[in-house]
Structures are given as C-alpha cells and as structure tokens.
C-alpha positions as CSV (number, residue, x, y, z in Angstrom):
1,M,44.2,180.0,0.5
2,N,42.9,176.3,2.3
3,E,40.4,176.3,4.9
4,I,42.9,176.6,8.2
5,Q,44.6,179.7,6.5
6,L,41.1,180.9,6.0
7,R,39.8,180.9,9.4
8,D,43.3,182.0,11.0
9,G,42.6,185.2,9.0
10,L,38.8,185.6,10.1
11,F,39.8,185.5,13.3
12,A,42.5,187.8,12.9
13,L,40.1,190.1,12.2
14,F,37.6,189.1,14.4
15,P,39.8,187.9,17.7
16,P,38.2,185.4,20.0
17,D,39.0,186.1,23.9
18,S,40.8,183.0,24.5
19,S,41.9,184.0,28.0
20,G,38.6,183.1,29.5
21,D,37.3,179.6,30.2
22,W,34.0,178.8,28.4
23,E,32.8,177.3,31.4
24,D,33.7,180.7,33.6
25,V,31.8,182.4,30.5
26,L,28.7,180.4,30.9
27,R,28.4,180.8,34.8
28,R,29.1,184.4,34.3
29,A,26.4,185.1,32.0
30,A,23.8,183.5,33.8
31,G,24.8,185.8,36.3
32,T,22.7,186.8,39.5
33,R,19.7,184.6,37.9
34,H,21.8,181.5,38.8
35,L,21.6,182.5,42.5
36,R,17.9,183.4,42.5
37,R,16.8,180.0,41.0
38,L,19.1,178.1,43.8
39,S,17.8,180.0,46.7
40,L,14.6,179.7,45.8
41,L,14.4,175.9,44.9
42,V,16.6,175.6,48.2
43,A,14.0,177.5,50.1
44,I,11.1,175.7,48.9
45,A,12.3,171.9,49.1
46,L,16.6,171.3,49.2
47,F,15.7,167.1,48.9
48,L,14.2,168.4,45.0
49,L,17.6,169.8,44.4
50,L,19.1,166.4,44.9
51,A,16.5,164.5,43.1
52,L,17.0,166.6,40.0
53,G,21.0,165.9,39.9
54,S,21.6,167.7,36.9
55,A,24.3,169.9,37.0
56,L,23.1,172.2,33.9
57,A,19.3,172.0,35.1
58,L,20.4,173.3,38.6
59,S,22.9,176.2,37.2
60,G,20.4,177.4,34.6
61,R,22.9,178.0,32.3
62,L,20.9,176.7,28.8
63,G,17.5,175.8,30.2
64,G,16.0,178.4,27.7
65,L,17.7,176.1,24.9
66,F,15.7,172.7,26.2
67,H,12.5,173.7,27.3
68,G,9.7,175.6,26.2
69,T,6.2,176.1,26.3
70,P,4.7,172.9,25.1
71,V,2.9,173.1,22.0
72,K,-0.5,171.0,23.0
73,D,-2.8,172.0,19.5
74,L,-0.4,169.3,17.0
75,T,-2.7,168.4,14.3
76,P,-2.8,165.1,12.3
77,R,-1.0,166.5,10.0
78,E,1.9,168.5,11.9
79,K,2.4,164.4,13.7
80,F,3.1,163.0,10.4
81,L,4.7,165.1,9.0
82,M,7.2,165.6,12.1
83,S,7.5,161.8,12.1
84,E,7.9,162.0,8.0
85,F,10.8,164.5,8.5
86,D,12.4,162.5,11.8
87,M,11.4,165.0,14.1
88,K,8.8,163.2,16.3
89,G,8.8,164.5,19.8
90,K,7.8,166.7,22.3
91,A,7.4,170.5,20.7
92,E,8.0,173.3,22.8
93,L,7.9,177.0,22.0
94,I,10.9,178.6,23.2
95,A,10.0,182.1,22.0
96,T,8.2,184.4,19.3
97,R,9.7,187.5,17.3
98,G,7.9,189.4,15.1
99,S,6.7,186.6,12.4
100,S,8.7,183.9,13.4
101,A,8.4,181.2,16.2
102,F,11.3,179.9,17.8
103,Y,10.7,175.8,19.0
104,V,12.9,173.1,20.3
105,I,11.2,169.8,19.7
106,R,13.0,166.6,22.3
107,G,12.4,162.8,21.2
108,S,11.8,160.2,23.5
109,D,15.8,159.0,22.8
110,G,17.1,162.1,23.7
111,R,17.4,163.8,19.9
112,I,16.8,167.7,20.1
113,C,15.8,169.5,16.8
114,Y,15.6,173.1,16.4
115,S,12.9,174.6,14.3
116,V,11.8,178.4,13.1
117,G,8.5,178.5,11.6
118,E,6.2,181.2,11.0
119,N,4.2,182.7,13.6
120,R,0.6,183.0,11.9
121,R,-2.4,184.6,13.6
122,N,-6.4,184.6,13.5
123,L,-6.1,181.3,11.0
124,T,-9.6,179.4,10.2
125,P,-10.1,176.0,11.4
126,A,-9.3,174.8,8.3
127,Q,-6.2,176.4,8.3
128,K,-5.4,175.5,11.1
129,R,-5.9,172.2,10.3
130,E,-3.4,172.4,7.3
131,Q,-0.5,174.5,8.7
132,F,2.7,172.9,9.3
133,R,4.3,175.3,12.2
134,F,8.0,173.8,12.4
135,G,9.9,175.2,9.1
136,G,13.0,174.6,9.1
137,A,14.9,172.3,11.5
138,D,18.1,171.3,12.8
139,C,18.4,168.0,14.7
140,I,22.0,168.3,16.3
141,D,23.7,166.4,18.5
142,A,23.6,168.0,22.2
143,R,27.5,167.5,22.4
144,L,28.0,169.9,19.3
145,F,25.5,172.6,20.0
146,P,25.1,174.7,22.5
147,S,29.2,174.6,23.1
148,R,32.3,176.5,23.1
149,A,32.9,175.5,19.6
150,M,29.1,176.1,18.7
151,P,27.7,178.3,20.7
152,V,25.1,179.8,17.6
153,L,22.9,178.1,15.6
154,S,21.8,180.1,13.1
155,H,19.1,179.9,10.4
156,A,20.2,182.8,7.6
157,Y,18.3,182.6,4.9
158,F,19.4,184.0,1.4
159,S,18.1,185.0,-1.8
160,F,19.8,184.5,-5.6
161,R,18.4,186.5,-8.1
162,P,19.2,185.8,-12.2
163,G,22.7,187.4,-13.0
164,D,24.0,187.5,-9.1
165,D,27.3,186.4,-8.7
166,A,26.6,185.8,-5.4
167,A,23.4,184.3,-2.8
168,R,22.7,187.6,-1.5
169,M,21.9,187.6,3.1
170,V,18.3,188.8,3.6
171,G,17.8,188.1,7.2
172,I,19.4,186.2,9.9
173,Q,17.8,184.3,13.0
174,G,18.5,181.2,15.3
175,F,19.5,179.9,18.5
176,A,22.2,181.3,20.9
177,A,23.8,179.8,24.2
178,D,24.0,182.1,27.3
179,P,26.9,183.8,26.9
180,V,26.3,185.3,23.3
181,A,24.9,188.6,23.6
182,A,24.3,189.6,20.1
183,V,25.1,188.2,16.4
184,G,26.6,190.3,14.5
185,V,26.9,190.2,10.2
186,I,30.6,190.2,8.2
187,G,29.4,192.9,5.9
188,R,32.1,194.5,3.5
189,Q,35.0,195.7,4.1
190,N,35.1,192.3,6.6
191,K,33.0,195.1,8.9
192,I,30.0,194.4,11.3
193,S,27.3,196.1,9.5
194,L,24.4,194.7,11.3
195,K,24.2,193.7,15.4
196,V,21.4,191.7,16.1
197,P,20.6,191.1,20.3
198,V,20.0,187.5,21.4
199,E,17.0,187.6,23.9
200,G,15.8,184.5,25.5
201,N,18.4,182.3,23.4
202,V,17.0,183.4,20.2
203,F,17.8,186.0,17.8
204,S,15.9,187.8,15.1
205,G,17.1,190.4,12.4
206,G,13.4,190.4,10.5
207,K,13.7,190.4,6.6
208,R,16.5,193.0,5.7
209,M,18.7,193.2,3.4
210,V,22.1,192.6,4.4
211,P,24.8,194.1,1.8
212,G,27.8,191.9,1.4
213,G,26.9,189.8,4.0
214,R,29.2,187.1,4.4
215,G,29.5,185.2,7.6
216,L,28.2,185.8,11.5
217,V,30.0,186.1,14.5
218,A,28.9,186.1,18.1
219,L,29.4,188.8,20.4
220,G,29.5,188.8,24.4
221,K,28.2,191.3,26.8
222,D,31.8,193.1,26.6
223,G,31.7,193.0,22.8
224,R,34.2,190.1,22.6
225,V,34.2,187.6,19.8
226,L,33.2,184.2,21.3
227,W,32.6,182.7,17.7
228,V,32.7,183.2,13.4
229,Q,31.1,181.0,10.9
230,W,31.5,182.0,7.2
231,Y,29.3,181.5,4.4
232,A,30.2,180.2,0.9
233,L,28.5,182.6,-1.0
234,G,30.5,183.2,-4.3
235,R,32.5,185.7,-5.5
236,A,35.1,186.3,-2.1
237,P,34.5,190.4,-0.9
238,N,38.2,190.7,-1.3
239,P,41.4,188.6,-2.5
240,H,42.5,187.8,1.3
241,F,39.4,186.5,2.3
242,P,38.3,184.0,-0.2
243,A,34.6,182.6,-0.1
244,G,35.2,179.4,2.0
245,G,33.0,177.1,4.4
C-alpha cells in the first residue's frame, strides 16, 4: 500500500472537516479575545494599530507561538551551544507544563525554532552554569508551521527495548495553533486512546506509556479532526494500515 493509499485510509478513519475554511476556523478560535484586544488597543492609541501593520499581530490568532517571556539569563555555555546547533536568536519562554518548558527562539534573520526543554528548579550556581535549557528543537519554515497543513508540531518521544518488534510511544508534547483544542493518540484498533488538551498553544501528556500508540490527530473544539500524523514504528497495528510516514 503506497503513501497516498495510507493517507486516504487514515482520513477515512479520522475524516477532517473540509467544509470549513481554515481562516474561518482561526478567526473563530480567537473568539472574543480578538475583540477585546482590538477594542483595548483602539481605545488606547489608534495610531499604534496602524503602525503595527501586521494582520497576524492584530488578530492575535497565533501570538502564543511567536512570543513569550524573554529569557534574559542565558549562560555563556547556552549561547555557545545555541550557536553550534544553529539556534542562535532571541529565546522566549512560551509556557511550562510540569517538568517541561516550551520555548520559541527567533533569529534576527526571521528564522524560528521551537524547543522543549527540562524545567529544572532549585539549581546550584554550578548547575545553572552547566545546564542547557533548550532540548529537542525544530527550526521550521513559518510557512509550514503553523498552517492548515501542519497545525501541530509534535515532540513525541519513544523507547525501544531488546526484543520489541517496534518502538513504544512513551509520551507526547509539542506546540499547536489556536484552532487545535486537543491532540489525540491513535492507539490499538485505530481508536483514540489518549487525548491531551492544548492550553496556551502547547500540550503535554507527561511521561506515560501509550499502548499501541502509532499516530496523532489534532482535534478542534467541537471534536472535529483537523490533521493526522502517522509514525513508522515497525509492525503495523493491522494489515489495512501498514506503518508509514
């Protein structure tokens, strides 16, 4: 079965809503937040709105993915490693969820990287000097994410033990555009075995084994499937859906 047949099969199981326009979904997802922001800005300074000149910034649709709290205490080691990993830029903390911290790193050339690191507390001065807060990172074209074709940037992680015929999904986390209300894991019998809410444009299911976890779906507020991603983890869960990308 080729990739096109696989994709069609997955969307038959989890059909995305094709009747609505993506821009309309984004506008509805912003909801009253957009109106409150716009009214407030107009009341404070109308000329400032005109000066911004960015439809994305004015609508507030995806602001949580591009801006956060500036990280002002980068250590020399972190600056060096960020440069070595081609992640040099202005780091901002988007959110923390349990032991995970979610960052966006914006370079002066417009390049954007998304990183999930470990949220460590009560470190000694020596530990702070040696830490590197920016773990697995994806530097991705802004035209690709966030977009209708890719509303979720997943940082799922897996384990593989001797004797296993496939890797095991042991946790999901990542970033999501405003229209995504939850991220679900496709498990055994191709059913959603775990659903994790999206809050503040990030999601984290913690470290938990997901039996038969083979893919992800992005769900809207009304439960409609917006996007499907399939992982190639070895043996297929059934003959109708062989592992594929």
